[in-house]
C-alpha positions as a Markdown table, in Angstrom:
| # | Residue | x | y | z |
|---|---|---|---|---|
| 1 | Met | 71.8 | -9.8 | 99.1 |
| 2 | Pro | 74.3 | -7.0 | 98.3 |
| 3 | Ile | 74.5 | -6.0 | 94.7 |
| 4 | Lys | 77.6 | -7.0 | 92.8 |
| 5 | Leu | 79.3 | -4.7 | 90.4 |
| 6 | Val | 81.1 | -6.1 | 87.4 |
| 7 | Thr | 82.8 | -4.2 | 84.6 |
| 8 | Thr | 83.4 | -6.8 | 81.9 |
| 9 | Ala | 81.2 | -9.1 | 79.8 |
| 10 | Thr | 83.2 | -12.1 | 80.9 |
| 11 | Glu | 82.6 | -11.2 | 84.6 |
| 12 | Leu | 79.0 | -10.6 | 83.9 |
| 13 | Arg | 78.5 | -14.0 | 82.2 |
| 14 | Ala | 80.3 | -15.9 | 84.9 |
| 15 | Glu | 78.4 | -14.1 | 87.7 |
| 16 | Ser | 75.1 | -14.6 | 85.9 |
| 17 | Ala | 75.7 | -18.3 | 85.6 |
| 18 | Arg | 76.8 | -18.6 | 89.3 |
| 19 | Leu | 73.7 | -16.8 | 90.6 |
| 20 | Leu | 71.4 | -18.9 | 88.4 |
| 21 | Thr | 72.9 | -22.0 | 89.6 |
| 22 | Gln | 72.8 | -20.9 | 93.2 |
| 23 | Lys | 69.3 | -19.9 | 93.1 |
| 24 | Gln | 68.2 | -22.8 | 90.9 |
| 25 | Gly | 66.9 | -20.0 | 88.7 |
| 26 | Val | 64.8 | -20.4 | 85.6 |
| 27 | Ser | 64.8 | -16.7 | 84.4 |
| 28 | Gln | 66.9 | -13.7 | 84.1 |
| 29 | Gly | 65.9 | -10.1 | 83.7 |
| 30 | Leu | 68.0 | -7.2 | 82.2 |
| 31 | Val | 67.3 | -3.5 | 82.9 |
| 32 | Pro | 69.4 | -1.3 | 80.4 |
| 33 | Thr | 70.1 | 2.2 | 81.8 |
| 34 | Met | 72.5 | 5.1 | 81.2 |
| 35 | Gly | 72.8 | 5.8 | 84.9 |
| 36 | Ala | 71.6 | 9.0 | 86.7 |
| 37 | Leu | 68.8 | 6.8 | 88.0 |
| 38 | His | 65.4 | 7.9 | 89.4 |
| 39 | Glu | 62.1 | 6.4 | 90.6 |
| 40 | Gly | 61.2 | 5.5 | 87.0 |
| 41 | His | 64.3 | 3.3 | 86.8 |
| 42 | Ala | 63.5 | 1.9 | 90.2 |
| 43 | Gln | 60.1 | 0.7 | 88.8 |
| 44 | Leu | 61.8 | -1.0 | 85.9 |
| 45 | Ala | 64.1 | -2.8 | 88.4 |
| 46 | Arg | 61.4 | -3.7 | 90.8 |
| 47 | Thr | 59.2 | -5.2 | 88.1 |
| 48 | Ala | 62.3 | -7.2 | 86.8 |
| 49 | Ala | 62.9 | -8.5 | 90.3 |
| 50 | Glu | 59.4 | -9.5 | 90.8 |
| 51 | Gln | 59.4 | -11.5 | 87.4 |
| 52 | Asn | 62.9 | -13.1 | 87.5 |
| 53 | Asp | 65.2 | -15.1 | 89.7 |
| 54 | Val | 68.3 | -13.1 | 88.7 |
| 55 | Val | 68.3 | -9.4 | 87.6 |
| 56 | Val | 71.2 | -7.5 | 85.8 |
| 57 | Ala | 71.0 | -3.8 | 85.4 |
| 58 | Ser | 73.5 | -2.1 | 83.0 |
| 59 | Ile | 74.8 | 1.3 | 83.6 |
| 60 | Phe | 76.4 | 2.8 | 80.4 |
| 61 | Val | 76.4 | 6.3 | 78.9 |
| 62 | Asn | 76.4 | 5.4 | 75.2 |
| 63 | Pro | 78.5 | 7.9 | 73.2 |
| 64 | Leu | 76.9 | 6.6 | 69.9 |
| 65 | Gln | 73.5 | 8.2 | 70.7 |
| 66 | Phe | 74.9 | 11.7 | 71.5 |
| 67 | Gly | 75.0 | 14.1 | 68.6 |
| 68 | Asp | 76.6 | 16.7 | 70.6 |
| 69 | Ala | 79.8 | 16.1 | 72.6 |
| 70 | Val | 78.8 | 18.7 | 75.2 |
| 71 | Asp | 75.5 | 16.8 | 75.9 |
| 72 | Leu | 77.7 | 13.7 | 76.4 |
| 73 | Asp | 80.0 | 15.3 | 78.8 |
| 74 | Arg | 77.1 | 17.0 | 80.6 |
| 75 | Tyr | 75.2 | 13.7 | 81.2 |
| 76 | Pro | 75.3 | 13.1 | 84.9 |
| 77 | Arg | 77.4 | 10.1 | 86.2 |
| 78 | Thr | 76.3 | 9.1 | 89.7 |
| 79 | Leu | 77.4 | 5.5 | 90.0 |
| 80 | Asp | 77.4 | 5.2 | 93.8 |
| 81 | Ala | 73.9 | 6.5 | 94.1 |
| 82 | Asp | 72.7 | 4.3 | 91.2 |
| 83 | Leu | 74.1 | 1.2 | 92.8 |
| 84 | Ala | 72.3 | 1.9 | 96.1 |
| 85 | Leu | 69.1 | 2.5 | 94.3 |
| 86 | Leu | 69.4 | -0.8 | 92.3 |
| 87 | Glu | 70.3 | -2.8 | 95.4 |
| 88 | Glu | 67.2 | -1.6 | 97.2 |
| 89 | Gln | 65.0 | -2.9 | 94.3 |
| 90 | Gly | 66.6 | -6.4 | 94.6 |
| 91 | Val | 68.9 | -6.2 | 91.5 |
| 92 | Asp | 71.7 | -8.8 | 91.8 |
| 93 | Leu | 74.3 | -7.6 | 89.3 |
| 94 | Ala | 75.2 | -4.2 | 88.0 |
| 95 | Phe | 77.1 | -4.1 | 84.7 |
| 96 | Ala | 79.1 | -0.8 | 84.4 |
| 97 | Pro | 81.4 | -1.4 | 81.5 |
| 98 | Ser | 83.9 | 1.2 | 80.1 |
| 99 | Val | 83.6 | 2.5 | 76.5 |
| 100 | Glu | 86.4 | 0.4 | 75.6 |
| 101 | Glu | 84.7 | -2.8 | 76.9 |
| 102 | Val | 81.6 | -2.1 | 74.9 |
| 103 | Tyr | 83.4 | -0.8 | 71.7 |
| 104 | Pro | 86.8 | -2.5 | 71.9 |
| 105 | Gly | 87.7 | -1.5 | 68.4 |
| 106 | Gly | 86.6 | 2.0 | 68.6 |
| 107 | Glu | 83.4 | 3.1 | 67.1 |
| 108 | Pro | 81.7 | 0.1 | 65.4 |
| 109 | Met | 82.0 | 0.1 | 61.6 |
| 110 | Val | 78.7 | -2.0 | 61.4 |
| 111 | Arg | 75.7 | -0.7 | 63.3 |
| 112 | Val | 72.0 | -1.4 | 63.6 |
| 113 | Thr | 70.0 | 1.0 | 61.6 |
| 114 | Ala | 66.6 | 2.2 | 62.7 |
| 115 | Gly | 65.4 | 2.8 | 59.2 |
| 116 | Arg | 62.2 | 4.8 | 58.5 |
| 117 | Leu | 60.8 | 4.2 | 62.0 |
| 118 | Gly | 63.8 | 6.0 | 63.5 |
| 119 | Glu | 63.7 | 8.9 | 61.1 |
| 120 | Lys | 60.6 | 10.6 | 62.4 |
| 121 | Trp | 59.6 | 12.4 | 65.6 |
| 122 | Glu | 62.6 | 12.0 | 68.0 |
| 123 | Gly | 64.8 | 10.8 | 65.0 |
| 124 | Ala | 63.9 | 13.9 | 62.9 |
| 125 | Ser | 65.2 | 16.1 | 65.8 |
| 126 | Arg | 68.2 | 14.0 | 66.7 |
| 127 | Pro | 69.5 | 12.4 | 63.4 |
| 128 | Gly | 71.4 | 9.2 | 64.1 |
| 129 | His | 70.4 | 8.9 | 67.7 |
| 130 | Phe | 68.4 | 5.7 | 67.3 |
| 131 | Asp | 71.0 | 3.9 | 65.2 |
| 132 | Gly | 73.4 | 4.6 | 68.2 |
| 133 | Ala | 70.8 | 3.5 | 70.7 |
| 134 | Leu | 69.8 | 0.2 | 68.9 |
| 135 | Thr | 73.4 | -0.5 | 68.4 |
| 136 | Val | 74.2 | -0.4 | 72.1 |
| 137 | Val | 70.9 | -2.1 | 73.1 |
| 138 | Ala | 71.7 | -5.1 | 70.7 |
| 139 | Lys | 75.1 | -5.4 | 72.4 |
| 140 | Leu | 73.7 | -5.2 | 75.9 |
| 141 | Leu | 71.0 | -7.7 | 75.1 |
| 142 | His | 73.8 | -10.1 | 74.0 |
| 143 | Phe | 75.9 | -9.2 | 77.2 |
| 144 | Gly | 72.9 | -9.7 | 79.5 |
| 145 | Met | 71.9 | -13.1 | 78.1 |
| 146 | Pro | 71.6 | -15.8 | 81.0 |
| 147 | Gly | 75.0 | -17.2 | 81.7 |
| 148 | Ala | 73.6 | -20.7 | 82.6 |
| 149 | Gly | 74.0 | -23.1 | 79.6 |
| 150 | Leu | 76.9 | -21.4 | 78.2 |
| 151 | Gln | 80.1 | -23.2 | 77.2 |
| 152 | Ala | 83.5 | -21.5 | 76.9 |
| 153 | Gly | 83.4 | -19.5 | 73.8 |
| 154 | Gly | 79.8 | -18.6 | 74.2 |
| 155 | Ala | 78.1 | -21.4 | 72.6 |
| 156 | Phe | 74.7 | -22.3 | 74.0 |
| 157 | Val | 73.9 | -25.7 | 75.4 |
| 158 | Ser | 70.8 | -26.7 | 77.4 |
| 159 | Gly | 71.2 | -25.5 | 80.9 |
| 160 | Ser | 68.8 | -28.0 | 82.4 |
| 161 | Ala | 66.0 | -30.4 | 81.6 |
| 162 | Gly | 63.8 | -27.4 | 81.3 |
| 163 | Gly | 66.1 | -25.7 | 78.7 |
| 164 | Leu | 67.6 | -22.4 | 78.9 |
| 165 | Pro | 66.5 | -19.8 | 81.4 |
| 166 | Ala | 63.7 | -17.4 | 80.2 |
| 167 | Tyr | 65.3 | -14.0 | 79.3 |
| 168 | Arg | 63.5 | -10.7 | 79.6 |
| 169 | Ala | 64.5 | -7.1 | 79.1 |
| 170 | Tyr | 62.7 | -4.0 | 80.6 |
| 171 | Phe | 62.1 | -0.6 | 79.0 |
| 172 | Gly | 60.1 | 2.2 | 80.0 |
| 173 | Gln | 57.0 | 3.4 | 78.2 |
| 174 | Lys | 58.1 | 7.0 | 78.5 |
| 175 | Asp | 60.6 | 6.5 | 75.7 |
| 176 | Ala | 57.8 | 5.2 | 73.4 |
| 177 | Gln | 59.7 | 5.4 | 70.1 |
| 178 | Gln | 62.8 | 3.6 | 71.5 |
| 179 | Leu | 60.4 | 0.9 | 72.9 |
| 180 | Ala | 58.7 | 0.5 | 69.5 |
| 181 | Leu | 62.2 | 0.3 | 67.8 |
| 182 | Val | 63.7 | -2.2 | 70.3 |
| 183 | Arg | 60.5 | -4.4 | 69.9 |
| 184 | Arg | 60.9 | -4.2 | 66.1 |
| 185 | Met | 64.7 | -5.0 | 66.2 |
| 186 | Val | 64.1 | -8.0 | 68.4 |
| 187 | Ala | 61.2 | -9.3 | 66.2 |
| 188 | Asp | 62.9 | -8.6 | 62.8 |
| 189 | Leu | 66.4 | -10.0 | 64.0 |
| 190 | Asn | 65.1 | -12.9 | 66.0 |
| 191 | Phe | 66.6 | -12.0 | 69.5 |
| 192 | Pro | 65.8 | -14.6 | 72.1 |
| 193 | Val | 64.5 | -12.2 | 74.5 |
| 194 | Glu | 61.0 | -10.9 | 75.6 |
| 195 | Ile | 60.7 | -7.2 | 75.8 |
| 196 | Val | 58.6 | -6.0 | 78.7 |
| 197 | Ala | 57.2 | -2.4 | 78.8 |
| 198 | Val | 56.8 | -0.7 | 82.1 |
| 199 | Pro | 54.4 | 2.2 | 82.4 |
| 200 | Thr | 55.7 | 5.8 | 82.7 |
| 201 | Val | 56.4 | 6.9 | 86.4 |
| 202 | Arg | 55.3 | 10.4 | 87.1 |
| 203 | Ser | 55.9 | 12.9 | 90.0 |
| 204 | Ser | 52.8 | 13.8 | 92.2 |
| 205 | Glu | 52.1 | 16.7 | 89.9 |
| 206 | Gly | 52.1 | 14.5 | 86.7 |
| 207 | Leu | 55.6 | 15.4 | 85.2 |
| 208 | Ala | 57.1 | 12.2 | 83.7 |
| 209 | Leu | 60.3 | 11.4 | 85.4 |
| 210 | Ser | 63.4 | 11.9 | 83.5 |
| 211 | Ser | 67.2 | 12.3 | 84.1 |
| 212 | Arg | 66.9 | 15.6 | 82.4 |
| 213 | Asn | 64.5 | 17.0 | 85.0 |
| 214 | Arg | 67.3 | 17.9 | 87.4 |
| 215 | Phe | 68.2 | 20.7 | 84.8 |
| 216 | Leu | 64.7 | 22.4 | 85.2 |
| 217 | Thr | 64.3 | 25.4 | 87.4 |
| 218 | Gln | 61.3 | 25.4 | 89.8 |
| 219 | Glu | 59.5 | 27.7 | 87.4 |
| 220 | Gln | 60.4 | 25.6 | 84.4 |
| 221 | Ser | 59.2 | 22.4 | 86.2 |
| 222 | Glu | 55.9 | 24.0 | 86.9 |
| 223 | Ala | 55.5 | 25.1 | 83.3 |
| 224 | Ala | 56.4 | 21.6 | 82.0 |
| 225 | Leu | 53.3 | 20.2 | 83.6 |
| 226 | Val | 51.4 | 21.5 | 80.8 |
| 227 | Leu | 52.7 | 18.5 | 78.8 |
| 228 | Ser | 51.0 | 15.9 | 81.0 |
| 229 | Arg | 47.9 | 18.0 | 81.3 |
| 230 | Ala | 47.5 | 18.1 | 77.5 |
| 231 | Leu | 48.1 | 14.4 | 77.2 |
| 232 | Ser | 45.6 | 13.7 | 80.0 |
| 233 | Leu | 42.9 | 15.7 | 78.2 |
| 234 | Leu | 43.3 | 13.5 | 75.1 |
| 235 | Glu | 43.3 | 10.3 | 77.4 |
| 236 | Glu | 40.0 | 11.4 | 78.9 |
| 237 | Arg | 38.4 | 12.0 | 75.5 |
| 238 | Ala | 39.6 | 8.8 | 74.1 |
| 239 | Asn | 38.3 | 6.9 | 77.3 |
| 240 | Ala | 34.9 | 8.6 | 76.8 |
| 241 | His | 35.0 | 7.9 | 73.1 |
| 242 | Glu | 34.8 | 11.5 | 72.2 |
| 243 | Pro | 36.5 | 13.4 | 69.4 |
| 244 | Leu | 40.1 | 13.9 | 70.5 |
| 245 | Asp | 40.1 | 17.6 | 69.3 |
| 246 | Leu | 43.9 | 17.7 | 69.2 |
| 247 | Glu | 43.8 | 21.4 | 68.2 |
| 248 | Ser | 42.4 | 22.4 | 71.5 |
| 249 | Ala | 45.2 | 20.4 | 73.3 |
| 250 | Glu | 47.8 | 22.1 | 71.2 |
| 251 | Glu | 46.3 | 25.4 | 72.4 |
| 252 | Leu | 46.6 | 24.4 | 75.9 |
| 253 | Val | 50.3 | 23.8 | 75.5 |
| 254 | Ala | 50.8 | 26.9 | 73.4 |
| 255 | Ser | 49.3 | 29.0 | 76.3 |
| 256 | Gln | 52.4 | 28.3 | 78.4 |
| 257 | Pro | 55.2 | 30.7 | 77.2 |
| 258 | Leu | 58.0 | 28.7 | 78.6 |
| 259 | Val | 57.3 | 25.7 | 76.5 |
| 260 | Glu | 58.4 | 25.4 | 72.9 |
| 261 | Val | 56.8 | 22.5 | 71.2 |
| 262 | Asp | 58.7 | 20.3 | 68.8 |
| 263 | Tyr | 55.8 | 17.9 | 67.9 |
| 264 | Phe | 52.5 | 16.9 | 69.3 |
| 265 | Asp | 50.3 | 14.2 | 67.6 |
| 266 | Val | 48.4 | 11.0 | 67.9 |
| 267 | Val | 50.0 | 8.0 | 66.2 |
| 268 | Asp | 49.7 | 4.2 | 65.8 |
| 269 | Pro | 51.7 | 2.7 | 68.7 |
| 270 | Arg | 53.5 | 0.1 | 66.5 |
| 271 | Thr | 54.3 | 2.1 | 63.3 |
| 272 | Leu | 54.2 | 5.6 | 64.8 |
| 273 | Glu | 52.4 | 6.8 | 61.8 |
| 274 | Pro | 49.9 | 9.6 | 62.4 |
| 275 | Leu | 46.4 | 8.2 | 62.6 |
| 276 | Ala | 44.4 | 8.6 | 59.4 |
| 277 | Glu | 41.1 | 9.9 | 61.1 |
| 278 | Asn | 40.9 | 13.5 | 61.9 |
| 279 | Cys | 40.0 | 12.8 | 65.6 |
| 280 | Lys | 38.6 | 16.5 | 65.8 |
| 281 | Glu | 35.0 | 15.7 | 65.0 |
| 282 | Thr | 35.0 | 11.9 | 64.9 |
| 283 | Pro | 34.5 | 9.9 | 68.1 |
| 284 | Phe | 37.8 | 8.1 | 69.0 |
| 285 | Arg | 37.5 | 4.4 | 69.2 |
| 286 | Gly | 40.6 | 3.0 | 68.1 |
| 287 | Glu | 43.9 | 2.4 | 69.7 |
| 288 | Gly | 46.6 | 5.2 | 69.6 |
| 289 | Leu | 49.5 | 6.9 | 71.2 |
| 290 | Ala | 49.5 | 10.6 | 72.0 |
| 291 | Ile | 53.1 | 11.8 | 71.7 |
| 292 | Ile | 54.8 | 15.1 | 72.6 |
| 293 | Ala | 58.1 | 16.7 | 72.7 |
| 294 | Ala | 59.1 | 20.3 | 73.8 |
| 295 | Lys | 61.8 | 22.4 | 75.0 |
| 296 | Val | 61.3 | 23.9 | 78.5 |
| 297 | Gly | 63.9 | 26.4 | 78.8 |
| 298 | Pro | 67.1 | 24.7 | 77.6 |
| 299 | Val | 65.7 | 21.3 | 78.5 |
| 300 | Arg | 64.1 | 19.0 | 75.9 |
| 301 | Leu | 61.4 | 16.8 | 77.4 |
| 302 | Ile | 59.3 | 14.0 | 75.8 |
| 303 | Asp | 56.1 | 12.3 | 77.0 |
| 304 | Asn | 53.3 | 10.2 | 75.8 |
| 305 | Val | 50.2 | 8.4 | 76.9 |
| 306 | Pro | 48.6 | 5.2 | 75.4 |
| 307 | Leu | 44.9 | 5.7 | 74.1 |
| 308 | Asn | 42.5 | 2.8 | 74.5 |
| 309 | Ser | 45.4 | 0.4 | 74.7 |
């Protein structure tokens, strides 16, 4: 079925309800994106299509999470290509609202605050980024709720004898801190949605796919591979229950002159706090998340790998 493009929340709600009724659907999935889609987003959409009767993908470049207006203007807008990619994965609805549709009164006076969890790692390098990201995710989660069972005015009623359709939202593991924050927001604020994490998609060489990769030269792309190699080294040691020896992995990254590390550590996957054990001499038997961020030329890249998850 051809994908349908909608640009307002009212259209999205109406089309969602129509499709759920037409398909006698019992579940709806949401894939929030900022566009400039690649195979990583395709995997999110495919997973959602496999698990739900109706799938919505949002395409919205959120100004609240850009600290620099130049970065906001530079972010690629590729709507036609994005729609084609989403249609190939079986997405039913693409929601591509304007800034005015998402923020009708201008920038919101009340926002979701990421708290301490959003002040470290990426948050330390990009102050306010996660407040902006969580604010728009909260709005998109509301916009993307299943339309079946909704009365005029947005009040929920039971859509069928089985109750309201199941509702799931899909996020990539590559953005591990964002994923942790979204899960925390949904739990703390009782959002009626299941958050589904989808593993990081990588190039054949191992580089985590990102919309930013298009700004890398060939030389920089090759240099960036040291990030995934260092993470893989820690993963292999964790799987073998050996000491992680983070210091030697850091030395591997430092050996690449085109790469400037921002942070590289092993943290608790839920709290993002550095793990207490040294991991240099003690065999690693717990659960962790190895995270890294670095500039490769002018491009800032992030990556991570779960350990013993």
